[in-house]
ROKE-990285 format. One line per 5 residues: number of its first residue (from 1); their letters; for each residue y, x, z of N, C-alpha, C, CB. Coordinates in Angstrom, 3 decimals, decimal comma. Glycine has a CB too. Layout:
# ROKE-990285
NUM> A> Y X Z Y X Z Y X Z Y X Z  ...
This chain:
# ROKE-990285
1> MKSAR> 33,184 -13,435 -34,107 33,731 -12,476 -33,978 33,921 -13,009 -31,812 35,190 -12,319 -35,353  34,188 -14,020 -31,501 34,439 -14,409 -29,879 33,562 -14,050 -29,385 34,605 -15,726 -29,372  31,641 -13,606 -29,528 30,897 -13,379 -28,832 31,389 -11,378 -28,785 29,404 -14,111 -29,395  31,125 -10,890 -29,441 31,348 -9,653 -29,594 32,542 -9,110 -28,813 31,440 -9,452 -30,894  33,789 -10,167 -29,013 34,313 -9,942 -28,089 34,991 -9,876 -26,894 34,365 -9,848 -28,280
6> TLVSI> 34,098 -10,991 -26,149 33,767 -10,816 -25,025 32,500 -9,901 -24,723 33,696 -11,983 -24,596  31,677 -9,629 -24,955 30,866 -8,425 -24,718 31,695 -6,970 -24,638 29,813 -8,376 -25,896  32,436 -6,411 -25,667 33,669 -5,244 -25,088 34,132 -5,418 -24,094 34,853 -5,046 -25,736  34,177 -6,718 -24,017 35,184 -6,691 -22,544 35,105 -6,578 -21,653 35,717 -7,328 -22,121  33,334 -7,146 -21,323 32,787 -7,282 -20,129 32,401 -5,533 -20,219 31,475 -8,602 -19,992
11> FRSQA> 31,488 -5,063 -21,330 31,791 -3,805 -21,257 32,798 -2,606 -21,123 31,466 -3,720 -21,816  33,952 -2,948 -21,344 34,661 -1,772 -20,533 35,042 -2,327 -19,356 35,926 -1,111 -21,200  34,494 -3,327 -18,719 34,607 -3,194 -17,049 34,006 -2,718 -17,041 34,535 -3,961 -16,026  32,500 -2,744 -17,261 31,513 -1,900 -16,729 31,688 -0,703 -16,857 30,424 -2,087 -17,131  31,961 -0,112 -17,966 32,752 1,426 -17,925 33,287 2,113 -16,924 33,793 1,480 -18,607
16> TRYTD> 34,210 1,006 -16,716 35,329 1,564 -15,393 34,549 2,362 -13,952 36,238 -0,091 -14,647  32,950 2,117 -13,864 32,691 2,137 -12,687 32,534 3,685 -13,196 31,559 1,126 -11,975  32,515 3,853 -14,414 31,563 5,148 -14,612 32,280 6,336 -15,106 30,398 4,885 -15,658  33,172 6,225 -15,069 34,554 7,099 -15,529 34,242 8,744 -15,214 36,110 6,535 -14,476  33,799 9,148 -14,427 33,029 10,585 -14,679 32,110 10,991 -14,902 32,960 11,217 -14,115
21> DPRMR> 31,031 9,914 -15,713 30,000 10,173 -16,040 30,003 10,768 -17,773 29,264 8,956 -15,648  29,588 11,836 -17,985 29,558 11,896 -19,348 28,743 11,422 -20,340 29,571 12,817 -19,550  27,862 10,824 -19,686 27,131 9,764 -20,545 27,793 8,102 -21,276 25,977 9,417 -19,521  27,705 8,268 -20,303 28,818 6,848 -20,786 29,925 7,196 -21,462 29,508 5,981 -19,553  30,985 8,286 -21,324 31,710 8,656 -22,726 31,165 8,760 -23,846 32,261 9,728 -22,755
26> QLIDD> 29,703 9,619 -23,812 28,752 9,803 -25,181 28,956 8,538 -25,767 27,031 10,104 -24,962  27,963 7,410 -24,928 28,042 6,527 -25,623 29,662 5,102 -26,244 26,953 6,169 -24,916  30,408 5,507 -25,330 31,563 5,033 -26,017 32,160 5,658 -27,538 32,566 5,210 -25,000  31,538 7,246 -27,292 32,095 7,712 -28,560 31,382 7,377 -29,458 32,305 8,975 -28,710  29,621 6,853 -29,692 28,567 7,257 -30,407 29,144 5,510 -31,349 26,706 7,612 -29,366
31> LLEAS> 29,766 4,328 -29,972 29,559 3,286 -30,713 30,993 3,047 -31,462 29,016 2,114 -29,830  31,812 3,595 -30,837 33,594 3,782 -31,659 32,793 4,444 -33,039 35,205 5,347 -30,604  32,304 5,493 -33,373 32,290 6,349 -34,543 31,103 4,986 -35,336 31,599 8,375 -34,177  30,514 4,656 -34,216 28,827 3,640 -35,623 29,583 2,402 -35,865 26,589 2,874 -34,626  30,774 1,830 -35,608 30,853 -0,105 -35,675 32,583 0,042 -35,614 29,900 -1,353 -33,789
36> SVFRE> 32,670 -0,164 -36,593 34,518 -0,454 -37,226 34,862 -1,916 -35,986 34,633 -1,291 -39,771  33,555 -3,346 -35,726 33,911 -3,592 -34,946 34,131 -3,563 -33,693 33,802 -3,909 -35,143  33,568 -2,215 -33,047 33,424 -2,288 -31,737 34,978 -1,402 -31,514 31,815 -1,602 -31,121  35,724 -0,003 -32,845 36,553 0,694 -32,735 37,569 -0,475 -32,746 36,545 1,792 -33,643  37,744 -1,644 -33,736 38,583 -2,798 -33,211 38,953 -3,325 -32,234 38,364 -3,533 -33,451
41> LWAEQ> 37,679 -3,894 -31,557 37,964 -4,622 -30,352 38,162 -3,654 -29,339 36,909 -5,589 -29,970  37,352 -2,643 -29,052 37,342 -1,472 -28,056 39,006 -1,418 -28,104 36,372 0,131 -28,601  39,880 -0,955 -29,031 41,463 -1,013 -28,995 42,386 -1,733 -28,451 41,861 -1,139 -29,903  41,474 -3,081 -28,498 42,118 -4,113 -27,783 42,208 -4,218 -25,990 41,401 -5,278 -28,332  41,511 -3,154 -25,542 41,207 -2,936 -24,225 40,931 -4,062 -22,901 42,216 -2,181 -23,959
46> DVLDL> 41,240 -5,430 -23,636 40,800 -6,436 -22,615 39,455 -6,266 -21,784 40,689 -7,687 -23,317  39,827 -6,658 -20,906 38,520 -6,619 -19,502 38,310 -7,641 -19,192 38,734 -5,979 -18,088  37,182 -8,261 -18,891 36,600 -9,060 -18,513 35,192 -8,668 -17,709 36,569 -9,763 -19,522  35,300 -9,639 -16,354 34,039 -9,786 -15,504 33,051 -10,375 -16,131 34,202 -10,499 -14,335  32,244 -10,250 -15,495 31,390 -11,150 -15,922 31,672 -12,418 -15,287 30,104 -10,730 -15,729
51> SSGRK> 31,205 -13,681 -16,012 31,610 -15,182 -14,941 30,072 -16,056 -15,647 33,833 -16,356 -15,503  30,230 -17,032 -15,608 29,602 -18,299 -15,609 30,150 -18,784 -16,975 29,959 -19,255 -14,288  29,335 -19,565 -18,080 30,374 -20,172 -18,965 28,055 -21,163 -19,580 31,923 -18,412 -20,556  29,242 -21,363 -21,070 28,195 -21,659 -21,672 28,520 -21,566 -22,875 27,667 -22,726 -21,364  27,146 -20,945 -23,833 27,149 -20,731 -25,408 26,023 -21,438 -26,012 27,034 -19,192 -25,837
56> AMRLP> 26,081 -21,190 -27,098 24,965 -21,914 -27,868 24,382 -20,294 -28,993 25,848 -23,671 -28,996  23,058 -20,754 -28,738 22,256 -19,491 -29,073 21,622 -20,863 -30,439 20,869 -18,545 -27,415  21,428 -19,465 -31,402 20,581 -19,994 -32,793 19,082 -19,359 -32,121 21,218 -19,092 -34,723  18,403 -20,451 -32,043 16,851 -20,162 -32,008 15,778 -19,662 -33,188 16,341 -21,358 -31,620  14,709 -19,138 -33,012 13,966 -18,457 -34,026 13,775 -19,582 -34,691 12,718 -17,637 -33,680
61> DGSSR> 13,952 -20,794 -34,704 13,383 -22,055 -35,767 14,848 -22,323 -36,319 12,506 -23,717 -34,908  15,512 -22,027 -36,042 17,162 -21,833 -37,347 17,879 -22,745 -36,435 17,120 -22,651 -39,539  17,194 -23,526 -35,559 18,466 -24,637 -34,668 19,054 -23,856 -33,414 17,652 -26,313 -33,880  20,055 -24,308 -33,144 20,943 -24,107 -31,954 20,360 -24,828 -30,511 22,433 -24,753 -32,363  20,818 -24,399 -29,851 20,658 -24,984 -28,810 22,492 -23,872 -27,641 18,502 -24,696 -28,330
66> EFDYL> 22,693 -25,108 -26,781 23,363 -24,466 -25,768 23,035 -24,377 -24,806 24,229 -24,719 -25,556  23,390 -23,340 -24,164 22,593 -23,041 -22,032 23,741 -22,806 -21,634 21,296 -21,387 -21,345  23,883 -23,149 -20,252 24,585 -22,577 -19,063 23,946 -21,531 -18,633 24,749 -23,437 -17,979  25,178 -21,009 -18,439 24,297 -19,131 -17,675 25,426 -19,263 -16,237 24,818 -16,753 -19,186  24,612 -17,773 -15,768 25,292 -17,444 -14,439 24,766 -16,474 -14,300 25,239 -18,243 -13,274
71> PLRIP> 25,489 -15,453 -13,896 25,311 -14,113 -13,214 24,886 -13,785 -11,773 26,435 -13,548 -13,308  23,597 -13,430 -11,469 23,410 -13,608 -10,261 23,496 -11,635 -9,669 21,806 -14,651 -10,102  24,387 -11,003 -9,168 24,704 -9,908 -8,613 23,405 -9,652 -7,897 25,961 -9,978 -7,809  22,883 -7,997 -7,834 22,062 -7,687 -7,002 22,266 -6,517 -6,372 21,032 -7,743 -7,467  22,218 -6,996 -4,938 23,823 -6,002 -4,048 22,878 -4,858 -4,265 24,528 -6,342 -1,807
76> DLPGA> 21,636 -4,336 -3,779 20,996 -2,985 -3,598 20,944 -2,506 -4,978 19,523 -2,997 -2,888  21,815 -2,906 -6,023 21,798 -2,572 -7,562 23,529 -2,445 -7,651 20,950 -4,004 -8,727  24,095 -1,871 -7,251 25,724 -2,051 -7,679 25,814 -1,802 -9,304 26,834 -0,767 -6,796  26,465 -2,779 -10,061 26,717 -2,951 -11,389 25,591 -3,570 -12,035 27,054 -1,747 -11,999  24,633 -4,287 -11,381 23,219 -4,632 -11,825 23,692 -6,255 -11,751 21,724 -4,011 -10,686
81> CLMIY> 23,108 -7,006 -12,554 23,007 -8,372 -12,110 22,295 -9,091 -13,192 24,382 -9,007 -11,797  21,540 -10,105 -12,737 20,085 -11,091 -13,488 21,013 -12,206 -13,988 18,556 -11,879 -12,166  21,033 -12,895 -15,679 21,860 -13,723 -15,867 20,836 -14,777 -16,188 22,922 -13,355 -16,802  20,779 -15,540 -15,819 20,096 -16,888 -15,350 21,062 -18,061 -16,435 20,357 -17,188 -13,272  19,944 -18,301 -17,299 20,090 -19,568 -18,465 19,597 -20,843 -18,468 19,577 -19,264 -19,598
86> LGVA> 20,446 -21,340 -18,539 19,759 -23,196 -18,530 19,830 -23,504 -19,624 20,514 -24,520 -17,733  18,881 -24,713 -19,729 19,332 -25,430 -21,310 20,028 -26,476 -20,708 17,996 -26,071 -22,519  21,321 -26,995 -21,863 21,873 -28,187 -21,520 21,116 -29,192 -22,214 23,281 -28,249 -21,798  20,618 -30,211 -21,343 19,982 -31,449 -22,111 21,136 -32,217 -23,205 19,443 -32,660 -20,839
């Protein structure tokens, strides 16, 4: 649930940039209706910005591996970034 909490908190931060966009409001409403987990996490009102860190991912073969990640912001596309993942030895 920690990953879901983080993603919803980052999504909330991103959504604040589009408060006047009816498509964003509709997306949030659809997620609130479709997912009890999203409803619970959205109600917490946590806000996080994208940051670097480390996460474990399950690979297609069933094994797990850790990756460091880093967001690279794209100046010509406000709100967009490229996430870079590097395997941890």
